[in-house]
C-alpha positions in Angstrom: -24.6 7.0 14.0 -22.4 9.4 15.1 -22.2 13.4 15.8 -20.0 15.6 13.7 -19.4 18.9 15.4 -18.1 22.0 13.8 -17.6 25.6 13.4 -18.0 28.7 11.3 -16.8 32.4 11.9 -18.8 35.5 12.3 -18.2 37.7 9.5 -20.2 40.4 11.2 -23.5 41.3 13.5 -25.1 44.1 15.3 -29.0 44.1 16.8 -30.8 46.9 17.6 -33.5 46.1 19.7 -36.5 47.6 20.8 -37.7 46.4 24.6 -40.7 47.8 24.8 -42.1 47.1 21.6 -40.0 43.6 20.4 -39.0 44.9 17.0 -35.7 44.0 16.2 -33.4 45.4 13.3 -29.8 44.3 12.2 -28.3 41.2 10.6 -26.0 38.3 11.8 -23.9 37.3 8.8 -21.3 34.1 9.0 -18.8 33.3 6.2 -20.3 30.3 4.8 -16.7 29.4 3.4 -15.4 29.2 7.1 -17.4 26.3 8.1 -15.2 23.3 9.2 -16.1 19.9 10.4 -12.1 18.8 10.7 -12.5 16.7 8.1 -11.0 17.7 4.8 -13.2 15.1 2.7 -16.4 16.2 4.7 -15.8 19.4 4.5 -15.0 19.5 0.6 -18.2 18.1 -0.2 -20.0 20.3 2.5 -18.8 23.3 0.8 -18.9 21.6 -3.0 -22.3 19.9 -3.2 -24.4 21.2 -0.4 -23.6 24.8 1.0 -22.4 25.5 -2.7 -20.0 28.4 -0.4 -18.1 29.5 -3.2 -21.7 30.8 -5.3 -23.0 31.3 -1.9 -20.3 32.5 1.0 -22.8 33.9 3.4 -25.2 32.6 6.1 -27.7 35.1 7.7 -29.9 36.0 9.9 -32.5 38.8 10.3 -34.3 39.3 13.2 -37.6 41.3 12.8 -39.4 41.0 16.2 -38.6 39.2 19.5 -41.2 37.7 21.7 -40.8 37.4 25.5 -39.3 40.1 27.8 -36.0 41.2 28.0 -34.9 41.5 32.2 -32.0 43.0 33.2 -29.7 40.5 36.3 -31.4 37.3 35.3 -31.5 34.7 32.7 -34.2 35.5 30.2 -35.3 32.9 27.5 -36.9 34.6 24.3 -37.2 33.7 21.2 -36.0 35.6 18.0 -38.3 35.6 14.7 -36.9 36.4 11.6 -35.4 35.3 8.3 -32.3 32.9 7.9 -30.6 33.2 4.4 -29.0 29.9 3.3 -27.6 29.7 -0.4 -29.4 33.2 -1.3 -33.0 32.2 -0.2 -34.7 33.4 2.9 -36.7 31.2 5.4 -38.8 32.3 8.4 -37.0 31.1 11.4 -37.8 31.1 14.9 -34.6 30.9 17.1 -34.8 30.5 21.4 -32.2 32.7 22.9 -31.2 32.0 26.6 -29.6 35.6 27.4 -28.1 37.4 30.7 -28.2 40.8 31.1 -25.8 42.5 33.1 -25.5 46.3 32.9 -24.7 46.9 29.8 -22.7 43.6 28.8 -24.5 40.4 27.8 -24.2 37.0 27.1 -26.4 34.8 24.5 -26.9 31.4 23.6 -28.8 30.1 20.7 -29.9 26.5 19.7 -31.8 25.6 17.1 -32.2 23.1 13.9 -31.8 24.5 10.2 -33.6 21.6 7.9 -31.4 22.2 5.0 -32.7 19.6 2.9 -36.5 21.1 3.3 -35.0 24.3 2.2 -33.5 22.9 -0.5 -29.9 22.3 0.0 -28.4 18.6 -1.4 -29.1 15.7 0.7 -25.4 14.5 1.2 -26.3 10.9 2.2 -25.0 8.0 0.1 -26.8 4.3 0.4 -24.2 3.0 2.4 -24.1 6.9 4.8 -26.8 8.7 6.5 -26.9 12.0 7.3 -29.5 13.4 9.5 -31.8 16.2 7.6 -30.9 19.0 9.7 -28.2 20.7 11.3 -28.8 21.5 14.7 -26.7 24.8 15.1 -25.5 26.6 18.4 -24.5 30.0 18.8 -22.7 31.7 21.5 -22.5 35.4 21.8 -21.5 38.2 24.1 -21.1 42.5 23.6 -21.9 45.1 24.8 -25.1 46.8 24.9 -25.3 50.8 23.3 -28.7 53.0 24.1 -30.3 53.7 20.8 -33.4 56.0 19.6 -36.4 53.8 19.0 -36.6 51.7 15.9 -40.3 51.9 14.7 
């Protein structure tokens, strides 16, 4: 048993958050074909039999609202609640997010499980090799905060 680390590239992402209501609009999209664990055989199986990334090239998170309060100048824990689209099917998810806001700049980290087998993706386990039924995802982000009108 060992842990496998991997990466995937961001295709696009933008969120609009109304701090007064907690409403969130926008999406974060990852290019599924860029998922890479550093092992060509494992990656070929992941893309060809689990993610089916040729037919489903996007992994998308669409937050709807947040719980918790954003506070400038300190680390804040909030939860982004929304839909996680994997292989063209959306699943409800709550993503814990640690965020630090400094003026118009922010840094954020999210750690959350994706129960891919429960969500209908193929379990790549074999008689000899056992694979976890969920993957632990870590997202780190930073960006610029720009004021906008309320979204709802």
